[in-house]
C-alpha positions in Angstrom: -199.4 95.4 -61.5 -198.8 96.3 -65.1 -197.2 99.6 -65.2 -198.1 100.8 -68.7 -196.0 103.9 -68.5 -192.8 102.1 -67.4 -190.1 101.7 -70.0 -188.7 98.2 -70.0 -185.0 97.6 -70.6 -183.0 94.8 -72.1 -180.6 93.4 -69.6 -177.8 91.1 -70.7 -176.1 88.8 -68.1 -173.1 87.0 -69.6 -169.7 85.8 -68.7 -167.8 82.7 -67.7 -168.9 80.5 -64.9 -172.1 80.3 -63.0 -174.6 82.9 -61.8 -176.4 84.1 -64.8 -179.5 82.0 -64.4 -179.4 82.6 -60.7 -179.4 86.3 -61.3 -182.4 86.1 -63.6 -184.3 83.9 -61.1 -183.7 86.6 -58.5 -185.1 89.2 -60.9 -188.2 87.0 -61.5 -188.7 86.5 -57.8 -188.4 90.2 -57.2 -190.9 91.0 -60.0 -193.4 88.4 -58.6 -193.1 90.1 -55.3 -194.5 93.3 -57.0 -197.3 91.3 -58.7 -195.5 91.4 -62.1 -195.7 88.4 -64.4 -192.5 86.6 -65.7 -191.9 84.1 -68.4 -188.5 82.3 -68.4 -187.5 80.5 -71.6 -184.6 78.2 -71.2 -182.7 77.7 -74.4 -180.3 74.9 -73.3 -181.8 73.0 -70.4 -183.9 70.0 -71.2 -184.6 68.4 -67.8 -186.6 69.5 -64.8 -184.5 70.8 -62.0 -184.9 72.4 -58.6 -185.5 75.9 -59.9 -188.5 74.6 -61.9 -190.1 73.0 -58.8 -189.5 76.2 -56.8 -190.8 78.5 -59.5 -193.9 76.3 -59.9 -194.9 77.6 -56.5 -195.0 81.1 -57.9 -197.4 80.2 -60.7 -199.2 81.9 -62.3 -196.9 84.9 -61.8 -193.8 83.0 -63.0 -193.8 80.4 -65.8 -190.8 78.4 -67.1 -190.7 77.1 -70.7 -188.0 74.5 -71.2 -187.0 75.0 -74.8 -183.7 73.3 -74.9 -182.6 69.8 -76.0 -179.7 69.6 -73.5 -176.1 70.9 -73.7 -174.4 70.7 -77.1 -170.9 69.3 -76.8 -169.8 69.2 -80.5 -172.0 70.4 -83.3 -175.7 71.0 -82.9 -177.9 68.4 -84.6 -181.3 69.0 -86.2 -183.2 68.3 -83.0 -181.0 70.9 -81.1 -181.5 73.5 -83.8 -185.3 72.8 -83.9 -185.6 73.3 -80.2 -183.7 76.5 -80.2 -185.8 77.9 -83.1 -189.0 76.9 -81.3 -187.9 78.6 -78.1 -187.0 81.8 -80.0 -190.4 81.7 -81.8 -192.1 81.3 -78.4 -190.3 84.4 -77.2 -191.6 86.4 -80.3 -195.1 85.2 -79.6 -195.0 86.1 -76.0 -193.7 89.6 -76.8 -196.2 90.1 -79.6 -199.0 89.3 -77.2 -197.4 91.3 -74.4 -198.1 88.2 -72.2 -195.8 89.2 -69.4 -194.0 92.1 -67.7 -190.6 90.3 -67.7 -189.3 87.9 -70.3 -186.1 86.0 -69.5 -184.2 84.4 -72.4 -182.1 82.1 -70.2 -179.0 80.7 -71.8 -179.7 82.6 -75.1 -176.0 83.7 -75.3 -174.9 80.1 -74.8 -177.3 79.1 -77.6 -175.7 81.7 -79.8 -172.1 80.7 -79.0 -172.7 77.0 -79.7 -174.4 77.7 -83.0 -178.0 76.9 -82.1 -179.2 80.4 -83.1 -178.2 83.1 -85.6 -177.3 86.4 -84.1 -179.5 88.4 -86.5 -182.6 86.4 -85.5 -182.0 87.0 -81.8 -181.4 90.7 -82.4 -184.6 90.9 -84.5 -186.4 89.4 -81.6 -185.0 91.7 -79.0 -185.7 94.7 -81.3 -189.4 93.7 -81.4 -189.7 94.0 -77.6 -192.7 96.0 -76.5 -191.7 99.3 -74.9 -192.9 98.4 -71.4 -191.6 94.8 -71.3 -188.4 94.1 -69.5 -186.2 91.6 -71.2 -183.3 89.9 -69.3 -180.9 88.2 -71.5 -174.4 91.9 -67.5 -172.5 93.5 -70.0 -173.1 96.5 -67.7 -175.7 97.5 -65.3 -178.3 100.2 -66.1 -177.3 102.0 -62.9 -174.1 102.9 -64.7 -176.1 104.9 -67.3 -178.1 106.7 -64.6 -181.2 104.5 -64.6 -182.8 104.7 -61.2 -183.9 101.6 -59.3 -187.4 100.4 -60.2 -189.9 98.4 -58.1 -190.0 94.8 -59.2 -186.8 95.0 -61.2 -184.0 96.3 -59.0 -185.8 95.9 -55.6 
């Protein structure tokens, strides 16, 4: 259901506590319900978890790429930095090929805050987003700026 004329937005879900990944999974589920494809890149997680098993049932509409090396407690090591760089490179490749309708950079803000990624590299990646691709990375909701609800994204 590629909507070539639809303008994709960048959504940022951030803050203390839980709920950010859950919100992005809900968005992926909603997009799949409208026949849209989603790729979720996880920047921190390194193990299979329940969400992976559930999302596998939505394949090929939803794909999860585990790009993390686990949670960083102190300083990131070379393996941590390499995993994060590879995950960001995967995001760029997916965007360049316009391989999905929705790209979720799960935990990218956490990867930034613990020193796994450089802000300028993440911003360059986001800036390269194709116009119709939605990217979910909430400082504030698009509704606040007058953006109407869109099928597969808000409902």
